C-alpha positions in Angstrom: -13.7 11.9 -40.2 -17.0 12.8 -41.9 -17.0 15.6 -44.5 -20.5 16.7 -43.5 -22.1 14.5 -46.1 -21.5 11.1 -44.5 -18.3 10.5 -46.5 -14.9 9.6 -44.9 -11.8 11.2 -46.5 -8.1 10.8 -45.9 -4.9 12.8 -46.2 -2.1 10.9 -47.9 0.1 8.8 -45.7 3.3 10.9 -45.2 4.4 8.8 -42.2 5.1 11.8 -40.0 3.7 11.9 -36.4 2.2 15.4 -35.7 1.5 17.1 -32.4 1.7 20.9 -32.9 -1.7 22.5 -33.5 -2.3 24.7 -36.6 -5.5 26.3 -37.8 -6.3 25.8 -41.5 -9.9 26.4 -42.8 -10.3 23.3 -44.9 -12.7 22.7 -47.8 -13.8 19.5 -46.1 -13.0 18.0 -42.7 -9.9 15.8 -42.8 -8.9 12.6 -40.9 -5.2 11.7 -40.8 -4.0 8.3 -41.6 -0.8 6.5 -40.6 0.6 9.1 -38.2 -1.2 12.3 -39.5 -4.1 13.1 -37.3 -6.6 15.8 -38.3 -9.6 16.3 -36.0 -12.3 18.7 -37.1 -15.8 19.3 -38.5 -17.2 21.5 -41.2 -18.0 24.3 -38.7 -14.5 24.8 -37.3 -10.9 24.6 -38.5 -9.0 21.4 -38.9 -6.3 20.5 -36.4 -2.9 19.0 -37.2 -0.7 17.9 -34.3 3.0 18.3 -35.1 6.1 17.5 -33.0 8.8 20.0 -32.2 11.5 18.9 -34.8 11.7 17.9 -38.4 9.5 18.7 -41.3 6.3 17.8 -43.1 7.2 18.4 -46.7 4.6 19.8 -49.1 1.4 19.2 -47.1 -1.3 21.1 -49.1 -4.8 21.3 -47.7 -7.5 21.7 -50.3 -4.9 22.1 -53.1 -2.4 19.8 -54.8 -3.0 16.9 -52.4 -5.9 14.9 -53.8 -8.4 13.7 -51.1 -9.6 10.2 -51.7 -12.3 8.6 -49.6 -11.0 5.1 -50.4 -7.5 5.2 -49.1 -4.1 6.9 -48.9 -2.6 9.0 -51.7 -0.4 7.2 -54.1 3.3 8.0 -53.9 3.2 9.6 -57.3 0.5 12.0 -56.1 2.5 13.3 -53.2 4.1 16.7 -53.3 7.9 17.0 -53.6 9.9 17.1 -50.4 12.7 19.4 -49.4 14.2 21.6 -46.7 11.7 23.6 -44.7 12.1 27.3 -43.9 11.5 28.7 -40.4 7.9 27.8 -39.5 5.3 30.5 -39.2 1.9 30.4 -37.6 -0.9 29.8 -40.1 -3.6 32.4 -39.6 -7.3 31.5 -39.3 -7.9 33.2 -42.7 -5.5 31.0 -44.6 -6.7 30.3 -48.1 -7.4 26.8 -49.3 -4.4 25.4 -51.2 -1.9 27.3 -49.1 1.3 25.3 -48.4 1.8 24.5 -44.7 5.5 23.9 -43.6 6.1 23.1 -40.0 9.1 21.4 -38.2 8.5 17.8 -37.1 11.0 15.0 -36.0 13.0 13.0 -38.4 12.4 9.3 -37.9 16.1 8.4 -38.1 17.1 10.7 -35.3 18.0 9.2 -32.0 15.7 10.3 -29.1 17.2 12.5 -26.4 16.7 9.9 -23.8 15.7 6.3 -23.5 12.0 5.7 -22.9 11.0 4.3 -19.5 10.9 0.5 -19.3 7.4 -0.9 -19.5 6.6 -3.9 -17.2 4.3 -6.0 -19.4 1.1 -7.1 -17.5 -1.0 -10.1 -18.4 -2.7 -9.5 -21.7 -6.5 -9.0 -21.3 -9.1 -10.5 -23.6 -10.6 -7.1 -24.3 -9.0 -4.7 -26.9 -6.1 -3.1 -25.1 -2.9 -1.2 -25.6 0.1 -0.1 -23.5 1.4 3.5 -23.4 4.7 4.7 -22.1 5.0 7.5 -19.6 4.8 10.1 -22.4 1.4 8.8 -23.5 2.8 7.1 -26.7 1.5 3.7 -27.9 4.1 1.0 -27.2 2.2 -2.4 -27.5 -1.2 -3.6 -28.6 -3.1 -6.9 -28.4 -4.8 -8.8 -31.1 -8.2 -7.8 -30.0 -7.3 -4.1 -30.5 -5.9 -4.8 -34.0 -9.1 -6.4 -34.9 -11.2 -3.5 -33.6 -9.1 -1.0 -35.4 -8.9 -3.1 -38.6 -5.1 -2.9 -38.6 -2.5 -5.5 -39.5 0.1 -6.4 -37.0 3.7 -5.1 -37.4 4.9 -8.7 -37.9 1.8 -10.9 -38.6 1.4 -13.7 -36.1 4.4 -12.6 -33.9 3.5 -12.1 -30.3 5.8 -11.2 -27.4 6.9 -14.5 -25.7 4.3 -15.7 -23.2 2.4 -12.4 -23.1 0.3 -12.0 -26.2 1.4 -8.4 -26.6 2.3 -7.2 -30.2 4.4 -4.4 -31.4 2.3 -1.5 -32.6 1.9 -1.5 -36.4 3.2 1.2 -38.7 1.5 4.5 -38.0 0.8 3.6 -34.4 4.3 2.7 -33.1 5.2 5.4 -30.5 2.3 7.5 -31.7 0.4 9.6 -29.2 -2.7 7.9 -27.9 -5.1 10.6 -29.3 -3.9 9.6 -32.8 -5.9 6.4 -32.3 -8.5 7.3 -29.7 -9.8 10.8 -29.2 -12.3 12.4 -26.9 -13.1 11.9 -23.2 -12.4 8.5 -21.7 -16.1 7.8 -21.0 -17.2 8.5 -24.6 -14.2 8.4 -26.9 -13.8 7.6 -30.6 -11.4 5.0 -32.1 -10.3 5.8 -35.7 -10.2 2.8 -37.9 -8.0 2.5 -41.0 -11.0 3.1 -43.3 -11.7 6.4 -41.5 -14.7 5.2 -39.6 -15.2 6.0 -36.0 -16.0 3.4 -33.3 -17.6 4.7 -30.1 -15.4 3.3 -27.3 -14.8 3.8 -23.6 -11.2 4.0 -22.2 -10.4 2.3 -18.9 -6.9 3.2 -17.7 -4.7 1.7 -15.1 -1.3 2.9 -14.1 1.5 0.3 -14.5 5.3 0.4 -14.0 6.6 2.6 -16.8 3.3 3.8 -18.2 -0.4 2.8 -18.3 -2.6 0.0 -19.6 -5.7 1.2 -21.6 -8.7 -1.1 -22.2 -10.5 0.1 -25.3 -14.1 -1.1 -24.8 -16.6 -0.5 -27.6 -20.0 0.9 -26.7 -23.0 -1.3 -27.4 -25.1 1.7 -28.2 -25.3 3.3 -31.7 -22.6 5.7 -32.9 -22.9 9.1 -31.4 -24.1 7.8 -28.1 -23.1 10.0 -25.2 -23.1 9.1 -21.5 -22.8 11.2 -18.4 -22.5 14.9 -18.1 -21.7 16.5 -21.6 -18.0 17.5 -21.6 -15.8 18.8 -24.4 -12.2 20.1 -24.6 -10.3 22.7 -26.5 -6.6 23.5 -26.8 -4.7 26.5 -27.8 -1.1 26.5 -29.0 0.6 29.8 -28.1 3.5 29.3 -30.6 1.1 28.8 -33.5 -1.7 31.0 -32.2 -4.0 28.2 -33.1 -7.1 26.9 -31.2 -8.9 23.6 -31.8 -11.9 21.9 -30.3 -12.7 18.2 -30.1 -15.9 16.8 -31.7 -17.6 16.5 -28.3 -17.2 20.3 -27.7 -18.5 21.1 -31.2 -21.5 18.9 -30.5 -21.9 20.5 -27.1 -21.8 24.0 -28.6 -24.4 23.1 -31.2 -26.7 21.6 -28.6 -26.3 24.7 -26.4 -26.7 27.1 -29.3 -23.3 28.7 -29.0 -22.1 30.1 -32.3 -18.5 29.2 -33.2 -17.8 30.7 -36.6 -14.2 30.6 -37.8 -12.5 31.5 -34.6 -12.6 31.2 -30.8 -15.8 31.9 -28.9 -15.9 35.0 -26.6 -15.2 32.9 -23.5 -12.4 31.0 -25.1 -10.8 34.2 -26.3 -11.1 35.8 -22.9 -9.5 32.8 -21.2 -6.7 32.7 -23.7 -6.1 36.4 -23.1 -6.3 36.1 -19.3 -3.9 33.1 -19.1 -1.5 34.7 -21.6 -1.4 37.8 -19.5 -0.9 35.7 -16.4 2.0 33.9 -18.0 3.8 37.2 -18.4 3.4 38.1 -14.7 3.3 34.7 -12.9 5.5 31.7 -12.9 2.7 29.2 -13.0 -0.8 30.8 -13.1 -3.7 29.0 -11.5 -6.5 27.4 -13.4 -8.9 30.0 -15.0 -12.7 29.4 -14.5 -15.6 31.1 -16.2 -19.3 30.3 -16.7 -21.5 31.1 -19.7 -25.3 30.9 -19.3 -27.2 29.1 -22.0 -30.8 28.2 -22.6 -32.8 25.9 -20.4 -31.5 27.3 -17.1 -28.1 25.8 -17.8 -24.6 27.1 -18.2 -21.3 26.1 -19.7 -18.6 25.8 -17.1 -15.1 26.6 -18.5 -12.0 25.4 -16.6 -8.7 26.2 -18.5 -5.2 25.5 -17.4 -1.6 25.8 -18.7 0.1 22.6 -19.8 3.9 22.6 -19.4 6.7 20.7 -21.1 9.4 18.6 -19.5 11.6 21.7 -19.3 8.9 23.7 -17.5 8.0 26.0 -20.5 4.3 26.5 -21.4 3.3 24.2 -24.2 -0.4 24.9 -24.7 -3.7 25.8 -22.9 -6.2 23.1 -22.3 -9.8 24.0 -21.6 -12.6 21.7 -20.3 -16.2 22.7 -20.9 -19.1 21.1 -19.0 -22.8 21.6 -19.3 -24.0 22.3 -15.7 -26.9 23.8 -13.9 -26.9 27.6 -14.1 -25.9 29.6 -11.1 -29.0 31.4 -9.6 -29.1 35.1 -10.3 -30.9 37.9 -8.5 -33.2 40.3 -10.5 -31.4 43.5 -11.4 -32.7 46.7 -12.8 -32.2 47.4 -16.5 -29.0 49.4 -17.3 -27.6 50.8 -20.5 -25.5 48.3 -22.4 -22.4 50.5 -22.3 -22.5 50.6 -18.4 -23.9 47.2 -17.6 -21.6 45.4 -15.0 -21.0 41.7 -15.1 -23.8 39.5 -13.8 -23.3 39.1 -10.0 -23.9 35.4 -10.1 -21.4 34.9 -12.9 -18.9 37.3 -11.2 -19.2 35.6 -7.9 -19.0 32.1 -9.4 -16.0 33.2 -11.4 -14.4 34.6 -8.2 -15.3 31.5 -6.2 -13.8 29.2 -8.9 -10.6 31.3 -9.0 -10.3 31.2 -5.2 -10.8 27.4 -5.3 -8.2 27.0 -8.0 -5.8 29.3 -6.2 -6.3 27.3 -3.0 -5.7 24.0 -4.8 -2.5 25.4 -6.2 -1.3 26.7 -2.9 -1.9 23.5 -1.0 1.5 21.8 -0.5 0.1 18.3 -0.7 -2.0 16.6 -3.3 -5.7 17.5 -3.9 -8.0 15.6 -6.2 -11.6 15.9 -7.2 -13.4 12.5 -7.7 -16.9 12.0 -9.1 -19.5 9.7 -7.8 -18.3 6.9 -10.0 -14.8 7.0 -8.5 -13.0 8.7 -11.3 -10.6 11.6 -11.0 -11.9 14.6 -12.8 -9.3 17.2 -11.6 -6.2 17.4 -9.5 -3.6 20.0 -8.5 0.1 20.0 -9.3 0.9 18.6 -5.9 -1.0 15.3 -6.6 0.6 15.0 -10.1 4.1 15.4 -8.5 3.2 12.9 -5.7 2.2 10.2 -8.2 4.7 11.3 -10.9 2.1 11.5 -13.6 0.9 14.2 -16.0 -2.6 15.7 -15.4 -3.9 14.3 -18.7 -3.0 10.8 -17.6 -4.5 11.3 -14.2 -7.9 12.6 -15.4 -10.3 9.8 -15.9 -8.4 7.4 -13.7 -10.4 5.4 -11.2 -9.5 5.9 -7.6 -9.2 2.1 -7.3 -6.5 2.0 -10.0 -4.5 4.5 -8.0 -4.5 2.3 -4.9 -1.6 -0.2 -4.8 -2.5 -3.8 -5.6 -2.9 -6.1 -2.7 -3.9 -3.4 -0.2 -6.8 -4.7 1.9 -6.4 -2.8 5.1 -9.3 -0.6 4.4 -11.4 -3.2 2.6 -11.6 -6.4 4.6 -14.5 -7.8 2.7 -13.8 -8.3 -1.0 -17.5 -8.7 -1.7 -17.9 -5.0 -0.8 -15.9 -4.0 -3.9 -18.6 -4.6 -6.4 -19.1 -0.9 -6.9 -15.5 -0.5 -8.0 -14.7 2.0 -5.3 -11.7 1.5 -3.0 -12.4 0.9 0.6 -11.4 4.4 1.8 -13.7 6.1 -0.7 -16.6 3.8 0.0 -16.3 4.4 3.7 -16.4 8.1 3.1 -19.5 7.8 1.0 -21.3 6.1 3.9 -21.1 9.4 5.9 -21.0 12.2 3.3 -21.9 14.8 5.9 -18.7 14.6 7.8 -14.9 14.5 7.1 -13.5 11.0 6.7 -9.8 10.3 7.3 -7.8 7.2 6.2 -4.5 7.2 8.1 -2.4 5.2 5.7 -3.3 4.2 2.1 -0.7 2.9 -0.4 -0.9 4.6 -3.8 0.8 3.5 -6.9 3.2 5.8 -8.7 3.6 5.6 -12.5 7.0 3.9 -12.1 5.5 1.1 -10.0 6.7 2.2 -6.6 4.4 2.8 -3.7 3.8 6.0 -1.8 1.9 6.0 1.5 -0.6 8.8 2.0 -2.9 10.0 4.6 -6.3 10.8 3.0 -8.8 13.4 4.1 -12.1 13.0 2.2 -15.1 15.3 2.2 -18.2 15.6 0.0 -19.0 18.6 -2.1 -21.8 19.2 -4.6 -21.1 19.6 -8.3 -22.7 22.3 -10.3 -25.4 20.0 -11.5 -26.0 18.8 -7.9 -24.3 15.5 -8.2 -21.9 14.5 -5.4 -18.2 15.0 -5.8 -15.4 14.0 -3.4 -12.7 16.3 -2.5 -9.6 14.4 -1.4 -6.5 15.8 0.2 -3.4 13.5 -0.1 -0.6 13.9 2.4 2.6 11.9 1.9 3.4 10.0 5.1 5.9 7.6 3.5 8.8 9.0 5.6 6.7 9.1 8.8 5.8 5.4 8.1 9.4 4.6 7.5 10.5 6.2 10.8 7.8 4.3 12.6 8.8 1.0 11.1 12.4 1.8 12.0 11.5 2.4 15.6 9.4 -0.7 15.6 12.2 -2.8 14.2 14.6 -1.4 16.7 13.5 -4.2 19.1 13.9 -6.9 16.5 16.9 -5.8 14.5 20.5 -5.9 15.6 21.8 -2.3 15.6 25.3 -3.1 14.3 24.7 -5.7 11.6 21.0 -5.0 10.8 20.4 -8.7 11.1 17.5 -10.0 13.1 18.3 -10.2 16.8 17.5 -12.8 19.4 13.9 -11.7 19.8 13.2 -11.8 16.1 15.0 -15.2 15.8 12.8 -16.7 18.4 9.7 -15.3 16.7 10.8 -16.7 13.4 11.7 -20.2 14.7 8.4 -20.4 16.6 6.5 -19.6 13.4 8.4 -22.3 11.5 7.9 -24.9 14.3 4.1 -24.2 14.2 4.0 -24.9 10.4 3.7 -28.2 8.6 7.4 -28.4 7.8 8.6 -28.4 11.5 10.5 -31.6 11.0 12.7 -29.9 8.4 13.6 -26.9 10.5 17.3 -26.6 11.6 19.1 -24.1 13.7 22.9 -23.6 13.5 24.8 -21.5 16.1 28.2 -20.3 15.2 30.6 -18.6 17.7 33.8 -17.0 16.5 36.9 -18.5 18.0 39.1 -16.2 20.0 37.3 -13.1 18.7 38.6 -11.1 21.7 42.0 -11.0 20.2 40.7 -8.7 17.4 39.2 -6.2 19.9 42.3 -6.2 22.1 44.9 -5.9 19.2 43.0 -3.8 16.6 40.4 -2.1 18.7 36.6 -2.5 19.1 35.9 -0.5 15.9 37.9 -3.1 13.9 35.9 -5.8 15.7 32.7 -4.2 14.7 33.8 -3.9 11.1 34.7 -7.6 11.1 31.2 -8.5 12.4 29.5 -6.4 9.8 31.5 -8.0 7.1 30.7 -11.5 8.3 27.0 -10.5 8.5 27.0 -9.4 4.9 28.8 -12.6 3.9 26.1 -14.7 5.5 23.3 -12.7 3.9 24.8 -12.9 0.4 25.9 -16.5 0.3 23.5 -18.5 2.5 20.9 -20.7 0.6 17.5 -19.1 -0.1 15.7 -21.0 2.6 18.1 -19.8 5.3 18.0 -16.6 7.4 21.0 -15.2 9.3 20.7 -13.5 12.7 23.0 -12.3 15.4 22.4 -13.5 18.9 25.1 -11.6 20.8 28.6 -10.4 20.7 30.4 -12.7 18.3 27.7 -15.4 18.1 25.6 -15.8 14.9 22.7 -18.1 14.2 21.3 -19.4 10.9 17.7 -20.6 10.7 16.9 -23.0 7.9 13.2 -23.5 7.0 13.9 -26.7 5.1 17.3 -28.3 5.5 16.6 -30.9 2.9 17.0 -28.2 0.3 20.6 -27.7 1.3 21.6 -31.4 1.7 20.7 -32.0 5.4 21.8 -30.6 8.7 25.4 -31.8 8.4 25.9 -30.0 5.0 24.1 -26.9 6.4 26.5 -26.8 9.5 29.5 -27.2 7.2 28.3 -24.4 5.0 27.9 -22.0 7.9 31.3 -23.0 9.3 32.9 -22.3 6.0 31.2 -18.9 5.7 32.5 -18.0 9.2 36.0 -19.1 8.3 37.3 -16.3 6.0 40.4 -14.3 5.9 39.2 -10.7 6.2 41.2 -7.5 5.8 40.5 -5.3 8.8 42.1 -1.9 8.9 44.6 -3.0 6.4 45.5 -6.2 8.2 44.4 -9.7 7.2 42.6 -11.6 10.0 42.0 -15.3 9.8 38.8 -16.3 11.5 37.3 -19.6 12.5 34.1 -20.5 14.3 32.8 -23.4 16.4 29.4 -24.5 15.1 26.5 -26.4 16.7 23.4 -27.6 14.9 20.0 -28.6 16.4 16.8 -30.1 15.0 13.4 -30.4 16.7 12.7 -33.9 18.2 10.2 -35.9 16.2 7.8 -36.2 19.1 7.1 -33.7 21.9 6.7 -30.0 22.2 9.8 -28.0 21.3 9.9 -24.2 21.5 12.2 -21.9 19.7 14.1 -21.0 22.9 14.8 -24.7 23.4 16.0 -25.3 19.9 18.4 -22.3 20.2 19.6 -23.6 23.5 20.3 -27.0 22.1 22.3 -25.5 19.2 24.3 -23.4 21.6 25.0 -26.4 23.8 26.3 -28.3 20.9 28.5 -25.4 20.0 29.9 -25.0 23.5 30.5 -28.7 23.7 32.6 -28.7 20.6 34.5 -25.7 21.9 35.5 -27.7 25.0 36.4 -30.8 23.1 38.3 -29.3 20.1 40.5 -26.4 19.5 39.0 -24.3 16.8 36.5 -24.6 13.9 34.7 -27.7 15.2 31.2 -28.8 14.3 28.9 -30.4 16.9 25.4 -32.0 16.8 22.9 -31.5 19.5 22.5 -35.2 20.5 20.5 -36.4 23.5 23.7 -37.0 25.4 25.0 -33.5 24.8 21.7 -31.8 25.7 21.3 -34.0 28.8 24.8 -33.2 29.9 24.2 -29.5 29.4 20.9 -29.8 31.3 22.6 -31.6 34.1 25.4 -29.0 34.2 22.8 -26.3 34.6 21.2 -28.1 37.5 24.7 -28.8 39.0 25.5 -25.1 38.8 22.5 -24.1 40.8 23.1 -26.8 43.4 26.8 -26.1 43.6 26.1 -22.4 44.2 23.8 -23.3 47.0 26.2 -26.0 48.4 29.1 -23.6 48.6 27.0 -21.0 50.4 25.7 -23.5 53.0 29.0 -25.3 53.5 27.8 -28.6 52.0 31.2 -29.6 50.6 33.8 -31.7 52.3 37.6 -31.8 52.3 39.9 -34.8 52.0 43.6 -34.6 52.6 46.4 -36.5 50.8 49.7 -36.7 52.7 53.0 -35.4 51.2 55.8 -37.4 52.8 59.6 -37.2 52.9 62.0 -39.9 51.8 61.8 -41.5 55.2 57.9 -41.5 55.2 57.5 -38.5 57.5 54.3 -36.5 56.8 55.5 -33.1 55.8 52.2 -31.6 54.6 48.8 -32.7 53.3 47.0 -31.3 50.2 43.4 -30.4 50.6 41.1 -32.0 48.0 37.5 -30.9 47.7 34.6 -33.4 47.3 30.9 -32.9 46.9 28.7 -35.4 48.8 25.5 -35.0 46.8 22.4 -36.2 48.6 21.0 -37.9 45.5 24.0 -38.6 43.3 26.5 -39.7 45.9 30.0 -38.4 46.0 30.7 -36.2 43.0 34.3 -36.0 41.9 36.1 -32.7 41.1 36.3 -33.8 37.4 32.5 -33.3 37.2 31.8 -30.2 39.1 35.0 -28.1 38.7 34.2 -27.4 34.9 30.7 -26.4 36.1 32.3 -24.0 38.6 34.6 -22.6 36.0 31.9 -21.9 33.4 29.6 -20.4 36.0 32.2 -18.2 37.7 32.2 -20.1 41.0 35.9 -21.0 41.1 36.8 -18.0 43.3 34.0 -18.8 45.8 35.0 -22.4 45.8 38.7 -21.5 46.5 37.7 -19.2 49.3 35.7 -21.9 51.0 38.5 -24.5 50.7 41.1 -22.0 52.0 39.0 -21.0 55.0 38.0 -24.6 55.9 41.5 -26.1 55.4 43.1 -23.4 57.5 40.6 -24.0 60.3 41.2 -27.8 60.3 45.0 -27.7 59.9 45.3 -25.4 62.9 44.2 -28.4 65.1 46.4 -31.0 63.6 48.8 -32.7 66.1 52.6 -32.9 65.9 53.9 -36.1 64.1 57.5 -37.2 64.9 58.4 -33.6 65.9 56.8 -32.0 62.9 53.5 -30.2 62.7 52.3 -30.8 59.1 51.4 -27.9 56.8 48.3 -27.7 54.6 48.5 -27.2 50.9 45.6 -25.5 49.1 45.3 -25.4 45.3 44.0 -22.1 44.0 42.4 -21.6 40.6 39.9 -18.8 41.1 41.5 -16.8 43.9 44.8 -15.7 42.3 47.6 -13.3 43.2 46.5 -10.9 40.4 43.3 -10.2 42.3 43.5 -6.8 44.0 42.2 -8.3 47.3 44.3 -11.4 47.2 46.6 -10.5 50.1 43.7 -9.2 52.3 41.6 -12.4 51.7 44.5 -14.8 52.5 45.5 -12.7 55.5 42.0 -12.7 56.9 41.4 -16.5 56.6 44.8 -17.4 58.1 44.4 -15.0 60.9 40.9 -16.0 61.8 41.8 -19.7 61.8 44.9 -19.2 64.0 47.1 -21.1 61.6 50.8 -20.2 61.7 52.0 -18.7 58.4 54.7 -21.3 57.9 52.1 -24.1 57.9 50.4 -22.8 54.7 51.3 -23.8 51.2 49.5 -22.2 48.3 49.7 -24.2 45.0 49.2 -22.4 41.7 49.2 -24.0 38.3 51.9 -23.1 36.0 49.6 -21.2 33.5 48.3 -18.9 36.1 51.8 -17.6 36.9 52.4 -16.2 33.4 52.9 -12.5 33.1 51.9 -11.6 36.7 51.5 -7.9 37.2 53.8 -6.1 39.7 51.1 -5.9 42.4 50.6 -9.7 42.3 54.3 -10.3 42.7 54.4 -7.8 45.6 51.5 -9.7 47.3 53.3 -13.0 46.9 56.5 -11.6 48.2 54.7 -10.2 51.3 53.2 -13.6 52.1 56.6 -15.3 51.6 58.2 -13.0 54.0 55.5 -14.0 56.6 56.3 -17.7 56.0 53.9 -18.8 53.4 55.3 -21.1 50.7 54.2 -21.1 47.1 54.3 -24.2 45.0 54.2 -24.4 41.2 51.7 -27.2 40.5 51.8 -29.5 37.4 55.1 -28.2 36.3 56.1 -29.1 32.7 52.6 -29.1 31.3 52.2 -25.3 30.8 54.1 -22.8 28.8 56.0 -20.7 31.3 59.7 -20.1 30.6 62.5 -21.0 32.9 63.4 -17.3 33.0 60.0 -16.5 34.3 60.2 -19.3 36.8 63.4 -17.8 38.1 61.6 -14.5 38.9 58.7 -16.2 40.8 58.7 -16.2 44.6 58.0 -19.9 44.6 59.8 -22.3 46.9 58.5 -25.7 45.6 58.1 -27.2 42.2 55.7 -30.2 41.8 56.6 -32.7 39.1 53.4 -33.6 37.2 52.3 -37.2 37.3 52.6 -37.3 33.4 56.4 -37.5 33.9 56.2 -39.7 37.0 54.2 -42.6 35.5 56.9 -43.7 33.1 60.0 -42.6 35.0 61.1 -46.2 35.7 61.0 -47.4 32.1 60.7 -44.3 29.8 64.0 -42.6 29.2 62.3 -39.3 28.2 60.2 -39.2 31.4 63.4 -40.0 33.4 65.3 -37.2 31.6 62.6 -34.7 32.2 62.3 -35.6 35.9 66.1 -35.4 36.4 66.2 -32.0 34.6 63.5 -30.6 36.8 65.2 -31.8 40.0 68.6 -30.4 38.9 67.0 -27.1 37.9 65.1 -26.8 41.2 68.3 -27.5 43.2 70.2 -25.0 41.2 67.5 -22.4 42.0 67.4 -23.4 45.7 63.9 -24.8 45.4 62.5 -28.1 46.6 60.7 -30.7 44.5 57.6 -32.8 45.1 56.6 -35.7 42.8 52.9 -36.2 42.2 51.1 -39.5 41.4 53.7 -41.9 42.9 51.9 -45.2 42.9 54.7 -47.9 42.8 57.8 -48.6 44.8 59.9 -48.5 41.6 58.8 -44.9 40.9 59.5 -44.0 44.5 63.1 -45.5 44.3 64.0 -43.9 41.0 62.7 -40.5 42.1 64.4 -40.7 45.5 67.7 -41.5 43.7 67.2 -38.5 41.5 67.0 -36.3 44.6 63.3 -35.6 44.8 62.6 -34.0 48.2 58.9 -35.2 48.8 56.4 -37.6 47.4 52.6 -37.7 47.0 50.5 -40.6 45.7 48.6 -43.7 46.4 51.8 -45.6 47.2 51.8 -43.7 50.5 48.2 -42.9 51.2 44.9 -42.3 49.4 43.0 -39.0 50.2 42.0 -39.2 53.8 39.1 -37.7 55.7 40.0 -35.3 58.5 39.5 -38.0 61.1 41.6 -40.6 59.2 44.4 -38.0 58.7 44.4 -37.2 62.4 44.6 -40.9 63.2 47.5 -41.3 60.8 49.4 -38.4 62.4 48.9 -39.8 65.9 50.4 -43.2 64.8 54.0 -44.0 65.6 54.7 -46.0 62.4 55.7 -44.3 59.1 53.3 -43.7 56.3 55.2 -46.1 54.0 57.9 -48.7 54.6 60.4 -46.5 52.9 63.3 -47.8 55.0 62.9 -51.3 53.5 62.9 -50.2 49.9 
């Protein structure tokens, strides 16, 4: 700093950072070096900034410390060090040579808390530095070191890949004003030789702090730009006031005498805010105006700055040279009774009302000049952006807007003026209020806060336009809206994408260049219903959530998990080549859905059947088709295997599924219109007499010919048509059997196999009764065949219905006996009169000892229970003879007759001869 004669002088390098203000009238102005920052001029006291703890030992101003214009004081010339007594404020009339002892931090103490982590941006070419959230210098680049004539902390050592260097001694974690002081638009950088470089600070908030570009002016030193502005601070603890060089220059230009103490306005504002601090928790900004020559005025705006614990630290005043407020002529009055000037009084009251209004507004309020820089803000905006007012002042509005936001600025070419889109649009219509519904702003920690902005124009004191912006936090409102919007695309239980979101994602991938590498995997949990039925639906939900989390955590990066329905998940892979191909992808999904999970304290082993599908190389494939193909492959593997199978959506599988869907629609229509037909296979006694005939349904398709039950019965089962099919067969068979003739003194019965209409149905008895009664069929000529598995654990009302029908004369037969899992004890309780030996044991009864043993055991058991037996699938004379010797009561198979049409059966019954030459065998 200059001593008034063009010389630069230094105080010896004690290595202590200073931030508490004291007032000492120096013999010459002092500039601190290496951590000691004195700012002053010959016309006002010097300022030393000291921290809250530790000690500067033996700092003598104008006394024992020699001042050398060529460098730091030698170690031998430094005063002795020692403990420091309780500090006292240094009065403005302190004599030169008086020893100043103030507490400052010891360097070897640990800080109270760890500093915020700085996210290092790309290093710019211009001189630049990084500050932490407390405004302390953390990193510098080589260009700044060159501009400041400083050596790096470790010469030639940069941070890896970034070009940032640790701040050298004297700057490391020093406050930014130790290096650059003054307003951002016209600041001064202090070089190591004490010279001052006119610079301009451009700040940008980054995660953990701010990035400052230090751009040197091209103009000569002393060049000023924009409206003249200066600042002063007052430390209540030390009762010390200091001004920056710009304010001293502004006072000299305006003709304001400064002397050795505060000016009248400064003293009045200090007194007013000190009084307010005793009566208010946080007093508002204090505004005053001082008229000066040239129809101009000095506008004073002073506020209280608080520490982290909320205690007042200092007063900060900003002084601007503005156009004077017009005043009305007033009659002369005696000096002792002269009231304040009306214009000044009204301006002061208006300023105070405006300051009170800004403090009372719950949201953020900012004042932005025509260049787009923040010149003032209320506490609400500082809290909203989590930044101190000193760091916020001078920021550009564009730097506050989150990077990448283009919703308000669709044309990048329009950004040449440096204004963000929302402020530029407001400037296009300055005569009316402009609203920006949602603008993302960047907090100091790098997070984004969404705000609704209301922008209006207001004139400054010098007539230049200012923008008054009200910031309303709408982050929560936006979150709720997004939550409501996502309700239609997110599964409520697992928070995974649902079917709608899955189709949207797959359609987007299929429209891209990598459509051939897209794969979809569907996984359906095997027997998931057992969890719900045994542990409850809440446990089932917990299991689904656990599996969803497992998929999200462990799937490859290119895969997305979703939930289609119930216990069915789907995985969409944007590039299956990254995971080893569709087969490996399907295996990975199957393994992830095959864990052992503890649910409500019980381990549950899960498996899943998985199907994978890819788009065909040629042809149009939609997302819905691809999902359907994967589901078809998954259902196909469920039918063919037990648990945990993996299936591929081949052309055959997809075609079969497509055909099954068409068959389902046609079968439904055929049942409703009576397009099916019945064949009858005779059941004969040992002598060849027809005892009954089993009704066998066939489907004469107009295009595909006769369709066998093996093809359409699975379709009927999957589509829920078995009950309708059974009802049609029962009604038709009863009507036809009622007209059958008597053969050899016996009127044959009709046997109907039931698979969808079961005794457990609540209306079973009523339905059977209605059909038999309508057909006029005697009760004793009806045999109802039920497979063994459908007779397991029948409820009491089912057993009661069967017992009622038996008492009327209906007979029940257990079909395919020996292939299910009913116990003999259960068979004993059933009201069944006939047991049909399955063809699996009949085929080898002549040569297989095991088949022979089973057949004999069934016959003996039936006889012991007073039940008759019927052997199915008898195709050879040998089988017939063996079974007849075992005591089988009746036989059914091709050896006697193939399935006959109603006309053929009637002709067979009218014939005199036997169905088979049993007598000759």
